[in-house]
C-alpha positions, 0 to 999 in steps of 0.5 A: 867338775869335783863334788864338794864331798869329794873335794872334802875327802881329798883335803883329808888325804892331803892333810894326812900325806903332809903329815907323813912328809913332815915325818919323813923329813925328821928321818932325814935329820943327820943327828937329833943330838945338839953338838957339845963341842966345836969339832962336833958342830964342824962335823955336823955342818959337813953332814948338812950338805948331804942333808940339804940334798936329801931334803931338796929330793923330799920337797921335790916329791911333795911338790909332785904330790901336791901338783896331783891334787891340785889338778885332780882333787879326788879321793876315790878308792884307787886314788887312796890306795896309790897314795897310801903306796906312795906315802909307805914308799917315801917313808922306806925311800929315805934310808937308801937316799941318806946312804946314797947322798952320803956316799956321793958327798963324802968323798967331795968334802974330803971326808971318809963316810964309814957306811959299812959297804965293803965290796962292789956287791954292797954297792950294787945292792944300794943302787937296787934298793935306791932304784926300787924306791924310785920306781915305786914312788914314780910308778904309783904317781904314773898310776894316779894320773893313769887312773884320772885319765881312764876315769875322765868321762865320769869326772867330767873332764875336758879333752884337753884335761884328759890329755894332760892326765895322760901325759903326766902318766906317761911322763912319770912312767918314763921316770920309773922305767929309767929306774928299772933300767938302773936296777938291771945294770946294778943286778947284772953288775954292769959298771957298778964300780963306776957308778954307772946305775946312777949315771943312767938317770941322766936319760930323764932329761932327753927322754922327758923333752922328746916326750913333752915335745910330742905331747905338746903338739896335741896339746895346742890342738886341743887348746884351739878347739876349746877356744873355738 
């Protein structure tokens, strides 16, 4: 399906991407200093709850990235550009992600995180920054799959593989779309005080289920055609 040279370039692209993910993980660490006293240790351990959430999000994003290159080990100019955009945003994304997780976890563990947010406008801006990163990350992934779908003939993809590329383009497009809705709610200050721009991400579950159910019908038909 893919030429040997193209697979080699893809491996280099993946290796570079993994290095960026590793660097991003270091940016998520609560503190680079070893605690000197027991109270400092306890304080750091509280921070590791939020760190665990952030690290889980980063692993999930790495999984999404890794899955694409497992399916389509290509590294043409478009994929290289979109991958670079994805990695650039990942490096930015860790900062609003840190603030978001701290603001969520601190009240749950009876802590008072001093994040410097003094008004609803500050909270709205945090939602906007977080969602901008969310949209850019999943938007770039959606465009990567869309590129594969549109160039399926030159990549010698089967109808089923082409359909799957289109499915994932729409799937991650839904992620980006929900992120845009969150941005709009935060920008117009709709329910920001109760965290509504964050709750809106609950739409991802039913929307992705609906989209997956509809796409599976065509996938079954294409699988049957391949077997026949």
